[in-house]
C-alpha positions as CSV (number, residue, x, y, z in Angstrom):
1,X,-26.8,-4.7,-36.7
2,X,-29.2,-6.7,-34.5
3,X,-31.7,-9.0,-36.1
4,X,-35.3,-8.2,-35.7
5,X,-36.4,-5.9,-32.9
6,X,-33.5,-6.7,-30.6
7,X,-32.1,-3.8,-28.6
8,X,-28.4,-3.4,-28.3
9,X,-27.2,-1.7,-25.1
10,X,-23.7,-0.4,-25.1
11,X,-23.9,1.2,-21.7
12,X,-22.1,-0.5,-18.9
13,X,-24.1,-1.6,-15.9
14,X,-20.9,-2.0,-13.8
15,X,-21.1,-0.2,-10.4
16,X,-18.7,2.6,-10.0
17,X,-19.2,2.9,-6.2
18,X,-18.4,-0.8,-5.8
19,X,-15.3,-0.4,-8.0
20,X,-14.1,2.6,-5.9
21,X,-14.7,0.7,-2.7
22,X,-12.8,-2.3,-4.0
23,X,-9.8,-0.2,-5.0
24,X,-9.8,1.6,-1.6
25,X,-10.1,-1.6,0.3
26,X,-7.1,-3.0,-1.7
27,X,-5.0,-0.1,-0.6
28,X,-6.3,-0.4,2.9
29,X,-5.5,-4.1,3.0
30,X,-1.8,-3.4,2.4
31,X,-1.8,-1.1,5.4
32,X,-3.8,-3.6,7.4
33,X,-1.5,-6.5,6.6
34,X,1.7,-4.6,7.5
35,X,0.2,-3.2,10.7
36,X,-1.3,-6.5,11.8
37,X,1.9,-8.5,11.2
38,X,3.9,-5.8,13.1
39,X,1.5,-5.8,16.0
40,X,1.4,-9.7,16.1
41,X,5.2,-9.8,16.2
42,X,5.2,-7.2,19.0
43,X,2.7,-9.2,21.0
44,X,4.8,-12.3,20.6
45,X,7.9,-10.5,21.9
46,X,6.4,-8.3,24.6
47,X,3.4,-10.1,26.0
48,X,3.2,-13.5,27.7
49,X,1.7,-15.2,24.7
50,X,0.6,-18.9,25.0
51,X,2.8,-20.7,22.4
52,X,-0.1,-22.9,21.4
53,X,-2.1,-19.9,20.3
54,X,0.6,-17.6,18.7
55,X,1.3,-19.8,15.6
56,X,-2.3,-20.4,14.6
57,X,-3.2,-16.7,15.1
58,X,-0.2,-15.7,13.0
59,X,-1.2,-18.2,10.2
60,X,-4.8,-16.8,10.3
61,X,-3.5,-13.4,9.4
62,X,-1.8,-14.7,6.2
63,X,-4.8,-16.9,5.3
64,X,-7.0,-13.8,5.8
65,X,-4.9,-11.7,3.5
66,X,-5.0,-14.5,0.9
67,X,-8.8,-14.6,1.0
68,X,-8.9,-10.8,0.8
69,X,-6.8,-10.8,-2.3
70,X,-9.0,-13.4,-4.0
71,X,-12.2,-11.7,-2.8
72,X,-11.2,-8.3,-4.1
73,X,-10.1,-9.7,-7.4
74,X,-13.3,-11.6,-7.9
75,X,-15.4,-8.6,-6.9
76,X,-13.6,-6.4,-9.4
77,X,-13.7,-9.0,-12.2
78,X,-17.4,-9.7,-11.5
79,X,-18.3,-6.0,-11.5
80,X,-16.4,-5.2,-14.7
81,X,-17.7,-8.2,-16.6
82,X,-21.1,-7.9,-15.1
83,X,-21.0,-11.5,-14.1
84,X,-23.5,-12.4,-11.5
85,X,-22.0,-15.8,-10.5
86,X,-18.6,-14.2,-9.8
87,X,-20.2,-11.5,-7.7
88,X,-22.1,-14.2,-5.7
89,X,-18.8,-15.9,-5.0
90,X,-17.4,-12.5,-3.9
91,X,-20.3,-12.2,-1.5
92,X,-19.6,-15.6,0.0
93,X,-15.9,-14.8,0.5
94,X,-17.0,-11.5,2.0
95,X,-18.8,-13.4,4.8
96,X,-15.5,-15.3,5.5
97,X,-13.6,-12.0,5.7
98,X,-16.1,-10.6,8.2
99,X,-15.7,-13.8,10.3
100,X,-11.9,-13.4,10.2
101,X,-12.2,-9.7,11.3
102,X,-14.5,-10.7,14.1
103,X,-12.1,-13.4,15.2
104,X,-9.3,-10.8,15.3
105,X,-11.6,-8.5,17.4
106,X,-13.2,-10.9,19.8
107,X,-11.4,-14.2,20.1
108,X,-7.7,-13.3,19.6
109,X,-5.6,-13.8,22.7
110,X,-4.7,-10.1,23.0
111,X,-6.7,-7.4,21.3
112,X,-5.2,-3.9,21.3
113,X,-7.2,-0.8,20.6
114,X,-5.4,-0.6,17.2
115,X,-6.5,-4.1,16.4
116,X,-10.1,-3.1,17.1
117,X,-9.9,0.1,14.9
118,X,-8.2,-1.7,12.0
119,X,-10.7,-4.6,12.0
120,X,-13.8,-2.3,12.4
121,X,-12.7,-0.2,9.4
122,X,-12.3,-3.5,7.5
123,X,-15.8,-4.7,8.5
124,X,-17.4,-1.3,7.5
125,X,-15.7,-1.5,4.1
126,X,-16.9,-5.1,3.6
127,X,-20.4,-4.2,4.5
128,X,-20.5,-1.3,2.1
129,X,-19.0,-3.6,-0.7
130,X,-21.6,-6.2,0.2
131,X,-24.5,-3.7,-0.2
132,X,-23.1,-2.3,-3.5
133,X,-22.5,-5.7,-4.9
134,X,-26.1,-6.8,-4.1
135,X,-27.3,-3.7,-5.8
136,X,-25.0,-4.5,-8.8
137,X,-26.4,-8.0,-9.0
138,X,-29.9,-6.7,-9.1
139,X,-29.0,-4.3,-11.9
140,X,-27.2,-6.9,-13.9
141,X,-30.1,-9.3,-13.5
142,X,-32.7,-6.7,-14.5
143,X,-30.7,-5.8,-17.6
144,X,-30.9,-9.3,-19.1
């Protein structure tokens, strides 16, 4: 029983739309990673790829997926625990993910139409997650 006039709130402030987007993006990332690695291997075999660019672009894909796994994990944990600091770190990593997607769209040596579609879908999902997490942060902050 709370002391004095303290109000106990048992309702969760976690954002269901954010959690759904995070889950869907996790599933999408598996497809994205497999497709992007397959496309990159195909480009290296079939296209006259500069050797100095092929390795770093391939490594970027693996670094990008690592950041995505950390980002989605932090977003889910921050949402479920209603932790504002964790969600802010999630927002920062989201900016890096958008930059990686933009690199794969704009500055990659060869950009296929499939690359463009896969990365644009990723950017749209990240922007929606960004907006939902800002909304969740405002809700968590106003509840305290």
